[in-house]
C-alpha positions in Angstrom: 122.4 -11.1 176.6 121.4 -12.5 173.2 120.3 -16.2 173.2 119.1 -18.1 170.2 115.8 -19.9 171.0 114.9 -21.2 167.6 115.2 -21.2 163.9 112.6 -21.6 161.1 112.9 -23.8 158.1 114.5 -22.4 154.9 112.0 -21.4 152.1 113.6 -21.1 148.7 112.8 -18.3 146.2 109.9 -16.6 147.9 109.4 -13.0 148.6 106.5 -13.8 150.9 107.5 -16.9 152.8 105.1 -18.5 155.3 107.0 -20.5 157.9 105.4 -23.5 159.7 108.0 -24.1 162.4 106.9 -22.9 165.8 109.3 -21.3 168.2 108.6 -21.5 171.9 109.6 -19.0 174.6 108.7 -18.9 178.3 106.5 -16.0 178.9 106.8 -14.4 182.3 104.1 -11.7 182.8 106.0 -9.6 185.3 109.3 -9.5 183.3 110.2 -7.4 180.3 111.3 -10.0 177.7 112.8 -8.4 174.6 112.7 -10.6 171.5 114.8 -10.2 168.3 114.0 -11.9 165.0 116.7 -11.8 162.4 115.8 -12.4 158.7 118.5 -13.8 156.4 118.7 -14.5 152.7 120.3 -17.9 152.6 122.8 -18.0 149.8 124.6 -21.2 150.7 122.3 -24.0 152.0 125.3 -26.1 153.0 126.2 -23.4 155.5 122.7 -22.7 156.8 123.8 -22.5 160.5 126.8 -20.2 159.7 125.1 -16.9 159.5 128.3 -15.0 158.7 128.1 -16.7 155.3 124.5 -15.4 154.6 123.1 -12.1 153.7 121.1 -10.4 156.5 117.8 -8.9 155.2 117.1 -7.1 158.5 115.7 -7.6 162.0 112.6 -6.9 164.2 112.7 -6.3 167.9 109.6 -6.5 170.1 108.5 -7.2 173.7 107.0 -10.7 174.2 104.4 -9.1 176.5 103.3 -6.8 173.7 102.8 -9.7 171.4 100.9 -11.8 174.0 98.6 -8.8 174.8 98.0 -7.6 171.3 94.7 -8.1 169.4 94.6 -11.7 168.2 98.1 -12.1 169.7 99.5 -10.9 166.4 102.0 -8.2 165.4 102.8 -6.9 161.9 106.1 -5.1 162.1 108.5 -3.5 159.5 111.8 -5.3 159.0 114.6 -2.9 160.1 117.5 -2.9 157.7 120.6 -0.7 157.4 121.4 -2.4 154.0 118.1 -2.5 152.2 115.7 0.4 151.7 112.4 -1.6 151.9 112.9 -5.0 153.6 109.2 -5.6 153.9 107.1 -6.6 156.9 107.0 -9.6 159.2 103.9 -11.1 160.9 104.5 -12.7 164.3 101.7 -14.7 165.9 101.6 -16.1 169.4 99.6 -18.9 171.1 99.8 -19.2 174.8 100.1 -22.7 176.2 99.8 -23.3 180.0 102.5 -25.7 181.1 101.3 -25.6 184.7 99.6 -23.1 187.0 102.6 -20.8 187.2 104.2 -21.0 183.7 103.0 -20.0 180.3 104.8 -20.7 177.0 104.2 -18.4 174.0 104.5 -20.4 170.7 105.4 -18.0 167.9 104.8 -18.4 164.2 106.5 -16.1 161.8 105.7 -15.1 158.2 107.1 -12.3 156.0 
């Protein structure tokens, strides 16, 4: 089941945006947690939350555990697209925050 957990800010007219908004997700070591990042070209800023009015650039799917256990907690992945031939790459970084003894939160930062 797909559930939206966050959205970055909109960066205008940049082929290499660097987002500052952090997106948090509960990280459960024993569970397989699939994450999907969708990248959009926002054509109508007045309709920013209506994604059907925007152009999808592509998406990236990864496992949260893979991100949290990767070197420097960073993944550089190609953006998958059925529309564009070369949609570029996306960098996803995580920082683990311990909420209590039993729970960790992975804060993710995204850049293209």
